[in-house]
N, C-alpha and C positions, 0 to 999 in steps of 0.2 A: 504493499500500500504506500509506504513512504517513498519507495523507488519511483512509482509512477508520478507521485506528486512532485518529486524532484525533476523528473523528465518534463512534466507539464510546465513547471516553473521556468526550467531552462528554455523550453520552446517559446514561451511568451516573452521572456526577456531577449531572446535572440531575435524574435520578430520585431520587437521594440527597437533593438539596436540597429537592425537592418533598415527600418524606416527612417532612422536618423541619418543614414548615409544615402538616402534617395533624394536629397535636395531640400529637406526640411531645414529651415533656419535654426539657428542655435539659440535664438531669443536672448542674446547677450550682446551688448555693444562691443564693437571692435574698435580699439583705441590704439593710436600710434602718436608718438611725439617726435618731432624733428622737422627739418626743412626738406629732407629727402625721404620719400616713401620708397622702401625696397620691398618688392614682392618676390620672394624666393623660397622654394620649399627644400632645396638641397643644402643640408647643414654646412658642408664644407665650403661650397660656393658662397653661401650666405656670409660666412665668416670672413672669407677672403675679401668679399666686396665691402663688408662693414669696415674692415681694417683699412682697406684702400680709401674709402670715403672719409673715414675718421682722420687719416693722415692729411687729407685736404681740408680738414677742419669743418666738415659737414656734421650736422646733427642728424642721425639716421633713425627713422622709425621702421620697424620690420613687421611684416605680415608673412607668416610661414605656411599658411594653409589656404587652399584655393577657395573653400567656402567662405572663409573669413574675408578673403580679398573681394569676392563677389559682393558680399554684404557691405563692405566698406565702400567699394566703388559705386555700387548702385544705390546705396542708402545715405549714409552719413555725409559722404563727400558731395554727392550729386544734390542733395537737398540743402546743402549749406549748413548742416548741423556741426560740422567740424571745419577747422581752418584748412584750406587747400595747401598742400605741400608746394615747395618751390620746384620740385622735380620728382617725377615718378619713374622708377626703374623697375622693370617687370620681366620676369621669365614668362614669355608668351605661351609656351607649351603647358605650363603649369596651370594657367588660367582656364584653358579649355574654351568652348564656344560661349558659355554663359559669361564668363569673365571678360572675354574679348568684346562681347556685345555691350557689357557694362562699361568697359573702358572706352569703347567708341562713343557711347552716349555722354560720358563724362567729358571726353575731349571736345565733342561738338559744343557742349554748353560752356566749357571753360578753355577756349582756344589758346589762352596765354600761358597755360601750365604745360611745360615741356614733358614729354613722355619718351623714354628709351625702351624699346622692346628688343629683347634679345632671346635667342634660343640656340642651343648647341645642336639641336636636331629639329630640322624642319621638313616639311613636305609641301607640295604645291598648294594644297588646301589651306594649310596654316599660313603660308606666305600670302595667300590671297586675302585671308581674314586680317592679317597684320597690315596689309597695304590699305584696307578700308578705314583704318583709324587716321583721321585727319590730323596732320602735323606731327605724327609720331616718327621718331628716328628709329630705324630698324637696323640692328646689328646681326648679322648672320653668324653661322658657325666658324667663319674665317676670322672674325674679330677676336682680339685678345683683351686682356684686362687693361692694358694701357690704352687701347681704343675706347673702351668703356669709361675710363677715368678721364680721358681727354674730352670726350663728348659731354660727360656730366659737368665738368668744370666749365667748359665754354657755354653750355646752355644756361647754367645757373648764373654765370657772370653777365651773359647777354640779357637775361631777364631782369637782373638787379639794375642794370643800367637803363633799361627801357621803362621800368615801372616808376 
């Protein structure tokens, strides 16, 4: 009797857990602090990029999860509930279609915020989705960390002189 109750309970919690991963929002605010918003899920790359940006004296806010990124891009930032960063650096492949669509809407409504999209692995469909984002700088797999650093520094510097 107890074994079947445990199995039943595990089945219910498993279904509840699976529904969480099918696109339900987490119902908690996503917060970042910093002038640069870095959206990157790979720990090693995220750390290298944070170190590089910190050497340039940037304050960095990090979002590590695609669902949090979509919530932030389509919710708090788009609605104006949070201060817009001076630069958004984003792993395009990590975002997926929903995140790229949210970023596209955000860029359309805030064309003065520079966005750098990068991906080590692209395909024609992803490149086409990235190209739809108005004003975004796209760095492909051939770009290295120095290219990213240089683009970030010049974009923020040009934004600061034009604002």
